[in-house]
N, C-alpha and C positions, 0 to 999 in steps of 0.2 A: 361617462358608464364604460363604454366600449375600451377608452383609452385607460380608465383605471382594473380592468380587468384585464388588458395585456399588461400594463406594469405590471400586477400581482402576479402572472404569468411567467412573466421576466425575474423577477424576484425569486418565486420560486425555483425556475433552471437554473438562476444563480446560486441556488443554496444547492442543488444537485451536484454542480457543476465542483463546486467545496470538494467534496469527497469521491471526486471523480479519481484522483491519483490511489487511494485506498482502492477503491473498487476494480480497478484494471489488476493492480499489485495481489489484489484475493482472486480475482478470477485465473490472473497465470498460475498461481501455487493450486489452486484449486484444479486446472487442467491436466498440468505436469503430474501431482502427484499419485492422481485416480489414474491418467491414464498409465502411469509406470507401474501401479495395481492390477491394472486389465494386462497390461504387456508382460507383467510378471506371472500370473496367473494363467496368460497363455502357452509364456515359455513352456511352465510347468505340466498343460493339460491336464489344467485344468476342468473341472464341468465348470457349466454356464453357470448354474448354480450358488456353483461355490464363489468363483468370481462377483456374483454380484452381492454377495455377501460380505467378504470380504473389502470391495471397492463401495458401499453403502456404509460399513463399519468405519474406513479411512477417511469415507467423505466427509462425514458428521462428527467422527472426534478427531480431525485435523480441522476440519471448521470452525471449532469451538474452541480449540487448543488456538489457531489463530486468531481468532477474533479478540479471544480473552489476553492474547499477548500486544496485540495491536491499542487495545483498551488500555492496558496497564500502562503501555510505553508512553501512551500521550497522555495520562495520568502521571505519570512521574516528571515527565517534562514540564508541565504545566507547574506540577508541585515546587520545582526545580528553579522553573522563571520566579515565582511568588517569594519562595522562600532569600532570593537572589534580591529581588526587588524589594522586599523590607529592608534588607541589609544599607541597601539604598539611601533607602529614607534617613536611616536612623544615621547616618553618617551624612548627610545631607542637613540633618535636623543639630547632630550634634559638631559634627565638624566640619563646618562650612566654608573657612576659609580654605582649608584644604580640598574638599572637593570644588573649589570656586576656582582654584589655581589647576585642576586634572581639567576644567574644563577650558581653562585658557590655553591651555601645551595643546589639546585637543583639537581644539580649531585655527589654532597658531600653526599645528602641521597639515592643517587645510589650504593655507596659504592664506590666511586673513593675518590682519597685521593694523597694529598702531589703534588709532581711534578709533575703525570700524571693529577691530578686535574689540577692544572694550566694551562695544556698543550691543555686541552679540554677547559676549559675556554675560552684560548687566540684564539682558534680554530673557535670556534663559534662565540664568538665577533669580528672576523675578518671580517666576512660578515654579512653585515647586514640582509638581507632576512633572512638567515640561521636562525640567532637570533632571530627574531622576530616569527619565524615559532616555534624553541625550546619553544618561552615564552608561544606563543599561545597554543600549544600541553601538555607541565607541567604546566605550572603557569593556565591557564586560562581553561585546558581540552576542546580545542575548537579541531575542524576537521574540514577542508572544506568538502564540498560534491560539485564533481563538475558534477553533474548531473543536466542538464537541467530543470528548475520548469517547463517551457513548457510542456517538456516530459514527464515529470513527472504526468502533468493534463490529456495529453494525454492520456499516457497508461493505467490510472484510468479509463476514461469516454468510450475508446473501450473497456479495458474489463469487466466496470459493465456494458454496452450493449451488450456486445458478450454473458456472462455468463447469464446475468440478463432475456436475452431473453429466454432460454430457459425451464422456468415453463410456459411462455405463449405456445409453440407452439402446442402442443396437441390440445391446447381448441381453437387456430386461424382453424389445419387440419379441426376440428369439426366443426366451422363456417363453413368453404365450401364444407365439403362432410359428415356432418352428422355422427359422429361416437357414437355419443348416450349414451352409455355406457360405464362405466367406466372409465372415462375422467380421473377425479382427481386422480386415480390411478394411469393410466398411468403416466401423467405428476406427482406424486410422486416418481414411479419408474425412469424418465428419468430425473429427478432436483437430484435423490439420486446417479445418476452414476455421475453427472457432481460435485456434493461435493466429490464423491469419485478421481476425476482427479483433483479438485485445491486444495483439503487436500494434494494427493500425491503430487502436486507440492510445497506447501507451507511445505514440509517435507524438500525438497532438500532446497529450501529457506533457510529455519532457521536450515537445517543439526538437525532434532530432527528425532526421531521413524514415520516411515509412519504410520504403523498402528494407534499409539495414535495421530496426525497428524490428519489423515482421519477419527477416531473418536469422532474429536473432534466437527471438520467441520461439520460431518455430523450430529450429538447431536445439535449442535448452530443452522444447519439450520431448524430441525425439531422439536425443541423446540419453536423455532418463529413460527413457521408454526401453531403450536398446541394452542399456544396461540392466533394469530390469529383468528384461526376457531372456538374457544369457545368466542371471541369476538362476533366476526357475527352472532354467531348462538344467542348469550344470544342479541344482541341488534338486531336482526332482530325482535324479538318477542314488543319491546316496538317500533320502527319506520317503519317497514312493517307492509300494512293491507292488512289480505288477504281476 
């Protein structure tokens, strides 16, 4: 019973891992865009309440937009794969000699020769599903992604909102309990920690150097915030009367 429970837990964790890439990149986008809004508001000397309003409007609207975009992109890729798969099935059924020759050419290029090559071709062409799968992979270089487009969109939305909320946290605390001093500094530190965590997760997903991934994520986030800060600072002089 215990082994079955562990096996079930392992399966559930495996399913979550499938969508870790979407979670990581959704989180990066959420943190970068929301922190940029906060930095722009700080540069323009906006009140805490206004920064919170702008931050949440951005967080929810962009989060929804990102998740819909991720869903539609994944759905489009799946539909494109299915379209080409149907074409390959038609060609296998109606042009078998031509498709068989294509399999022979593909495996000859891989180094198969003579009788062994013919055996491989015979084996593949004896199974229509295998035949089509080989044509999809080796001729069209297309691989089916079995991840759910809905879950891809959902993972993106959840991570965007969760991580994107972090730059707003200190401002919310200040709004209700009046911290007043060094609000943006505390926000920058907290957001920096979020960037470090999400950067480390990115290195795990992409199998790259943690230091490099964290550095890139931090640089991206703070560069976006720096640009937003100076834009807010410059535009304040034009549009906000003192």
